[in-house]
C-alpha positions in Angstrom: 72.9 -3.5 41.5 71.9 -0.8 39.0 68.7 1.0 37.9 67.7 0.9 34.1 65.1 1.9 31.5 63.1 -1.7 30.7 61.0 -2.4 27.8 57.1 -2.7 28.3 58.1 -6.7 27.6 60.9 -6.7 30.5 58.5 -4.9 32.5 55.0 -6.9 32.1 57.3 -10.0 32.6 57.6 -8.8 35.9 55.1 -7.3 36.9 52.9 -10.2 36.1 54.6 -12.2 39.1 54.7 -9.6 41.4 51.7 -10.3 44.1 50.8 -6.9 44.5 49.7 -4.3 42.2 47.5 -1.8 40.8 46.5 -0.7 37.1 48.8 2.2 38.0 51.5 0.5 37.6 51.3 -1.0 34.2 53.1 -0.4 30.9 49.3 0.3 29.7 48.9 3.2 32.1 52.6 4.1 31.1 51.0 4.3 27.4 48.3 6.2 28.7 49.9 9.7 30.8 52.2 9.5 27.9 49.7 11.2 26.3 48.6 13.6 28.6 51.0 16.1 30.2 53.7 13.2 31.5 56.8 11.7 30.1 56.7 8.4 31.6 59.5 5.5 31.9 59.5 1.9 32.9 62.6 1.3 35.3 64.0 -1.9 37.1 66.4 -2.6 39.8 69.1 -5.2 38.7 71.0 -7.6 39.8 72.9 -10.3 37.5 70.5 -9.7 34.9 67.3 -10.3 37.2 65.1 -7.7 38.0 64.2 -7.3 42.1 62.4 -4.3 42.2 60.7 -2.1 39.5 58.4 1.3 39.0 56.4 3.4 36.2 57.9 6.7 36.4 55.8 9.5 35.3 57.9 13.2 34.9 56.3 16.4 34.6 57.3 20.0 34.5 56.6 21.9 37.2 58.0 25.7 37.3 60.6 24.3 34.2 61.7 21.8 36.9 61.2 17.7 36.1 59.4 16.7 39.1 58.4 12.7 39.0 55.4 10.3 40.2 55.5 6.5 40.9 51.5 6.1 41.1 50.7 3.4 43.8 54.5 3.3 44.3 57.1 0.8 43.4 56.9 -2.8 42.9 59.3 -3.8 45.5 59.0 -6.0 48.9 58.6 -2.9 51.9 59.9 -5.3 54.6 63.1 -6.2 52.7 65.0 -3.1 54.3 68.2 -4.0 52.4 66.5 -4.2 49.4 64.2 -0.7 49.8 67.9 0.9 50.8 69.7 0.0 47.9 66.9 1.0 45.4 66.0 4.1 46.8 70.4 5.1 46.5 70.0 3.7 42.9 66.5 5.7 42.4 67.9 8.9 43.6 71.3 8.6 41.7 69.2 7.6 38.5 67.1 10.4 38.5 69.3 13.2 39.7 71.3 12.3 36.9 68.4 13.6 34.5 67.5 16.5 36.9 64.7 15.8 38.3 64.2 16.7 41.8 61.6 14.7 43.6 59.6 11.6 42.8 56.4 11.3 45.1 54.7 8.1 45.4 51.4 6.9 47.3 52.3 3.4 47.7 50.1 0.0 48.2 51.3 -0.5 51.8 48.3 -1.0 53.8 47.7 0.3 57.6 44.4 -1.2 58.0 41.9 -3.1 56.9 37.8 -1.9 57.9 34.6 -4.2 57.1 31.6 -2.4 56.2 30.6 -1.7 59.9 33.6 0.6 60.2 35.9 -2.3 62.8 39.5 -3.2 62.3 39.7 -6.5 61.0 43.6 -6.7 59.7 46.4 -4.5 61.0 49.6 -4.3 59.2 52.3 -6.1 61.6 54.8 -4.4 59.6 53.8 -1.1 58.9 55.5 0.7 61.5 58.7 -0.9 60.5 58.0 0.5 57.0 57.0 3.6 57.9 60.1 4.2 60.2 62.6 2.3 57.6 61.1 5.2 55.2 62.0 7.4 57.4 64.8 6.7 57.9 65.7 6.4 54.3 64.5 9.8 54.1 61.7 10.1 52.3 59.1 12.8 53.7 55.6 11.9 54.4 52.8 14.4 53.7 50.6 12.7 56.7 47.5 10.7 57.0 44.6 12.6 55.2 41.5 12.1 55.6 39.9 13.1 52.5 40.9 13.4 48.8 44.7 15.1 48.8 46.6 12.5 48.1 47.8 11.9 45.0 45.8 8.3 45.1 43.3 8.0 47.4 44.6 7.0 51.1 40.9 4.6 51.6 39.9 1.7 49.2 36.8 0.2 48.8 37.0 -3.4 48.0 34.5 -6.2 48.0 35.4 -9.8 48.4 34.0 -11.8 45.3 35.2 -15.0 45.4 31.4 -16.3 47.3 28.7 -17.8 45.4 26.8 -14.2 44.1 23.9 -15.2 45.5 26.0 -15.2 48.8 26.9 -11.4 48.1 23.6 -10.3 46.7 22.6 -11.3 50.7 25.4 -9.7 52.1 24.1 -6.1 50.5 22.6 -3.8 52.8 18.6 -4.8 52.6 17.2 -1.9 51.6 20.5 -1.5 48.4 18.7 -5.0 47.8 15.3 -3.4 47.6 16.9 -0.4 45.2 18.5 -2.9 43.2 15.3 -4.6 42.4 12.9 -1.6 41.5 15.9 -0.5 39.2 15.4 -3.9 37.2 11.6 -4.0 37.7 11.3 -0.6 36.5 13.2 -1.5 33.3 16.7 -0.5 33.6 18.9 -2.9 32.0 22.7 -3.5 31.7 24.3 -3.1 28.0 28.1 -4.1 27.2 29.4 -0.7 25.2 31.7 -0.5 22.9 34.1 2.1 22.2 31.7 4.4 20.4 29.5 4.4 23.0 32.3 5.7 25.4 30.9 9.8 25.0 28.2 8.4 27.3 30.4 7.8 30.0 32.6 11.2 29.2 29.4 13.4 29.1 28.4 12.0 32.5 31.8 12.3 34.2 33.1 15.6 32.6 31.7 18.1 35.4 33.8 16.4 38.3 36.6 15.0 36.6 39.4 17.1 35.4 40.8 15.4 32.5 39.3 15.3 29.0 38.1 13.0 26.6 41.4 11.8 25.5 42.1 10.4 28.5 38.7 8.0 28.8 39.6 6.7 24.9 42.8 6.3 25.5 42.0 4.5 28.8 39.5 2.2 26.8 42.4 1.9 23.9 45.8 1.1 25.7 43.8 -1.3 27.8 41.8 -3.3 24.7 44.8 -4.5 22.9 45.2 -6.6 25.8 42.0 -7.8 26.5 41.2 -6.0 30.4 39.1 -3.4 30.0 35.3 -3.4 29.8 32.8 -1.2 29.1 28.8 -1.1 30.5 26.1 1.9 30.9 22.5 1.2 31.9 19.6 1.9 29.8 16.2 2.9 30.5 13.8 1.1 28.6 11.4 4.1 28.8 8.3 1.5 27.3 8.9 -0.9 30.7 8.8 2.4 32.4 5.4 3.7 31.3 3.8 0.2 31.9 5.1 0.0 35.1 4.3 3.5 36.4 0.8 3.3 34.8 0.5 -0.6 37.0 1.5 1.2 39.7 -0.8 4.7 39.6 -4.0 2.6 38.9 -2.6 0.2 42.4 -2.2 3.7 44.3 -5.8 4.9 42.7 -7.6 1.8 43.6 -6.3 1.8 46.9 -6.9 5.4 47.4 -10.7 5.0 46.5 -10.7 2.0 49.4 -9.7 4.5 51.6 -12.1 7.5 50.8 -15.0 4.8 50.8 -14.0 3.9 54.4 -13.5 7.6 55.6 -16.9 8.5 53.8 -18.4 5.2 55.7 -16.9 6.5 59.0 -17.4 10.1 59.1 -19.4 10.1 62.3 -16.6 8.6 64.0 -13.0 10.0 64.9 -10.7 7.9 63.2 -7.2 9.2 63.2 -5.6 6.0 62.5 -8.1 5.8 58.9 -7.5 9.7 58.3 -3.2 8.9 58.2 -4.2 6.2 56.0 -5.5 8.6 53.6 -3.2 11.5 53.9 -0.3 8.4 53.1 -2.4 7.4 50.4 -3.0 10.5 49.3 0.7 11.2 48.6 1.4 8.3 47.5 -1.2 8.4 44.5 0.4 12.2 44.0 4.0 11.2 43.3 2.6 7.9 40.9 0.6 10.2 38.7 4.0 12.2 38.9 5.8 9.5 37.5 3.3 8.0 35.1 3.2 11.6 33.3 7.0 11.6 33.3 7.1 7.9 32.0 4.9 9.5 29.5 6.9 11.8 28.3 10.1 10.3 28.4 8.7 8.0 26.0 7.8 10.6 23.9 11.2 12.0 23.7 13.2 9.0 23.9 11.2 6.3 22.3 14.7 4.5 22.2 15.3 4.4 26.0 18.0 6.5 27.3 21.4 6.2 29.1 21.3 6.7 32.8 24.3 4.9 34.4 27.4 4.0 32.9 31.0 2.2 34.0 34.5 1.5 32.8 36.2 -1.5 34.4 39.7 -2.2 34.0 40.5 -6.1 34.7 43.9 -6.5 36.6 45.0 -10.2 37.4 42.1 -11.9 39.6 41.0 -7.9 40.6 38.2 -5.6 38.8 38.6 -2.3 39.2 35.5 0.3 38.6 38.3 2.6 36.9 35.3 5.0 36.7 31.6 5.7 37.0 28.9 8.5 36.7 25.0 8.6 36.3 22.9 11.3 35.1 22.0 13.2 38.5 17.8 13.8 36.7 17.5 10.0 36.5 18.7 9.7 40.3 15.8 7.9 41.9 15.7 5.4 39.3 18.9 4.1 41.6 20.9 2.5 38.0 23.6 2.8 39.3 22.6 0.9 42.4 21.9 -2.0 39.7 24.6 -1.1 37.5 27.1 -2.2 40.1 25.6 -4.7 41.2 25.3 -6.9 37.9 29.2 -6.0 37.6 29.5 -7.4 40.6 27.7 -10.4 40.0 29.5 -10.9 36.5 32.8 -11.0 37.6 32.1 -13.0 40.6 30.9 -16.0 38.0 33.9 -15.6 35.7 36.5 -16.1 38.9 37.7 -13.1 39.6 38.4 -12.6 43.6 38.2 -8.9 44.0 35.9 -5.6 43.3 37.7 -2.4 43.5 35.0 0.5 44.0 37.2 3.3 43.7 38.6 5.4 46.4 37.1 7.1 49.7 37.2 9.3 52.5 38.5 8.0 55.8 34.8 6.4 57.1 35.9 7.4 60.7 35.6 11.1 60.1 32.3 12.5 59.3 32.3 14.7 56.5 28.8 15.8 54.5 30.6 16.0 51.3 31.5 12.6 51.0 29.2 10.5 53.4 26.8 9.4 50.3 29.7 8.6 48.3 31.2 6.0 51.5 28.0 4.6 52.4 27.0 3.6 48.6 30.5 1.4 48.5 30.1 0.2 52.2 26.5 -0.8 51.0 27.8 -3.2 48.6 29.2 -5.4 52.2 33.2 -3.5 51.4 35.9 -4.1 52.9 38.1 -0.2 53.2 41.6 -0.3 52.9 44.0 2.5 54.8 47.1 2.6 52.7 50.1 4.9 53.6 49.6 8.1 52.1 51.9 10.3 49.9 55.5 10.2 50.2 58.7 12.4 48.4 61.9 11.4 48.0 64.4 14.2 46.6 66.8 13.0 43.8 68.5 16.2 43.3 69.4 18.1 46.2 70.7 21.6 44.4 67.9 21.7 42.0 64.9 20.8 44.5 65.9 23.4 46.5 65.4 26.4 43.2 62.4 24.4 43.0 60.8 24.8 46.1 62.3 28.8 46.2 60.9 29.1 42.5 57.5 27.8 43.9 57.1 30.2 47.1 58.1 33.0 45.0 54.9 32.2 42.8 52.9 31.8 46.1 54.0 35.4 46.8 53.9 37.3 42.9 49.8 35.9 43.5 49.3 37.3 46.4 
């Protein structure tokens, strides 16, 4: 058995029949990362002209040394120790000859699966054996991190969408269902976009995501060649928003007038309950007035509407992956992102897809104010949470790796 570079066609033929794979283990992603700072290879373990295992390998320069990544790990049966042993041996030999010091991977080896109530519903009975076998084959484990320290998130939210979409909506937490209905009522509409409209997404995520405009355009273009990408955005119809705001203000004003009349009528009575109703009504009327003013100004400034949330979707076999999404924080209260995600879940459920990957999370069992909102948003759709093994590193050229580590230490010392 030996490792060789594969053509895109060879790699795709193997991955198409492989049961568990990520969009980060595709030839399309290899093309995308070629346009970033990486060189890429598609490799396979060959035995009698048959591919037994494969991987995308991304190579970057670190302190003048070549360092590799296998995003989401290898396409291999990790429970087959003999296959893993041979693949590891041949991989070290193959990459070592190319002066690559090491390869880092974040494999799709799950440890536990949790439900939206944070209870374990499934444990990988093979996890300990796989973990020990990897350690025995000299893979270094970086630990079970809780947040986003890994090359890829160690926790992912995945929703089963094989159910009827009406049942899926019913499974969403009640307050989220209310927000979704409210967003639609206020004039949020979900629209399928195209490449020319990607700037809506780019503008909304540029401050929170390190990659630039070319990354998103390349992602759209390369996955679009194989019909694996969709782009959607949520747009506020400012005319409808004004109509709804005006109606809401009129209702609150009428109710407030009614309560005020009751307060005057009962002025000689000490009714704390009635006074509480008046205070609450005054607050609601004030909010309705502010919303009406805002809606009036929005229609004046944006008569054609305004884009308030965006999402880039990649289709991966029977799975939908929320590759990137964003929203305009000035319109957060409209809950456009809630509606957008729900409409996508509804659409792809009707089309026969089985899973909807909402993306990375932090450890749901560790409280952290920075990520609690992110976690809650995804859990509120009744998603399950997959806990993976985390990052591993395999040294592929010992002499060069020693020099690489020394140079990294020296660089840190010089910074001090």
